[in-house]
C-alpha positions in Angstrom: 49.7 71.7 3.3 46.9 72.0 5.8 48.0 75.5 6.6 47.8 76.6 3.0 44.5 75.0 2.3 42.8 75.4 5.7 40.9 78.5 4.8 39.0 77.2 1.8 35.7 76.7 3.7 35.3 80.4 4.6 36.2 81.2 1.0 33.4 79.0 -0.2 30.9 80.4 2.2 31.7 84.1 2.0 32.9 84.5 -1.6 30.5 82.0 -3.1 33.2 80.3 -5.2 33.6 76.7 -6.2 35.9 74.2 -4.5 38.9 74.5 -6.8 38.8 78.3 -6.9 38.4 78.4 -3.1 41.5 76.2 -2.6 43.5 78.5 -4.8 42.1 81.5 -2.9 43.1 80.0 0.4 46.6 79.5 -1.0 46.8 83.1 -2.0 45.5 84.4 1.4 47.9 82.3 3.5 50.9 82.7 1.3 51.4 86.2 2.6 51.5 85.2 6.3 52.3 81.5 6.5 53.8 81.6 10.0 51.0 83.6 11.5 48.4 81.1 10.2 50.6 78.1 11.2 50.9 79.4 14.7 47.2 80.2 14.9 46.2 76.7 13.7 48.7 75.1 16.1 47.4 77.1 19.1 43.7 76.5 18.3 44.3 72.8 17.6 46.3 72.3 20.8 43.8 74.1 22.9 40.9 72.2 21.5 42.6 68.8 21.9 43.8 69.5 25.4 40.4 70.8 26.5 38.5 67.9 24.9 40.9 65.4 26.6 40.5 67.0 30.0 36.7 67.2 29.7 36.5 63.7 28.4 38.6 62.4 31.2 36.4 64.2 33.6 33.3 62.5 32.1 35.0 59.1 32.4 35.8 59.6 36.1 32.4 61.0 37.0 30.5 58.3 35.1 32.8 55.6 36.3 30.0 53.3 37.3 28.2 53.6 33.9 29.9 51.8 31.1 30.4 54.9 28.8 32.5 54.1 25.7 35.5 56.3 25.2 34.1 57.4 21.8 31.1 59.0 23.5 33.0 60.5 26.4 35.5 62.2 24.1 33.2 63.0 21.2 30.7 65.0 23.2 33.2 67.7 24.2 34.6 67.9 20.7 31.2 68.4 19.2 30.7 71.3 21.6 34.0 72.9 20.5 33.5 72.6 16.8 31.5 75.8 16.4 34.2 77.8 18.2 36.9 76.4 15.9 34.8 77.3 12.8 34.3 80.8 14.2 38.1 81.0 14.7 38.6 80.0 11.0 36.1 82.7 9.9 37.8 85.4 12.0 41.2 84.4 10.7 39.9 84.5 7.1 38.6 88.1 7.6 41.8 89.1 9.4 43.9 88.0 6.4 41.6 89.8 4.0 41.6 93.0 6.1 45.4 93.1 6.4 46.3 91.7 3.0 43.9 93.3 0.7 42.8 96.4 2.7 39.4 94.7 2.7 36.6 97.0 3.8 33.4 95.9 5.5 31.4 98.2 3.1 32.9 96.4 0.2 32.0 93.0 1.8 28.4 94.3 2.3 28.2 95.3 -1.4 29.5 91.9 -2.5 27.1 90.1 -0.2 24.1 92.0 -1.4 25.2 91.5 -5.0 25.4 95.2 -5.8 
C-alpha cells in the first residue's frame, strides 16, 4: 500500500491538488510501474536505515563518556538524510511522469506559471 500511495506528497506540491485527489494520482502513477517503484523505495529505505545505524553507532562509540541517549544518537543522522529522501521521491515522481505521460518540462513550466 505504501508503494502505491507513497508519491502523494510530490503530487500535492507540484500539481497543487487536494489530499484525496493526490492519493488517487499517486495510485495512477505507480500503477504502471509498481515493481520499479517498489525496488526504488526498498533501496532508498535500506540505504537510509543502514547509513543512519552506522553513523548513530559511530556517535555512540565516539561519545562513549557522555551519556547520549540512543534517541539523539540515531535521530541526528536521520534528520540529516530526510532532505535527500524527499529529493529522491520528487525525482521518482518526475521520472514516472516523464516516462508514463510523455511529460514535458515546458508543459510543467506552463502549469506552474498558471498559463
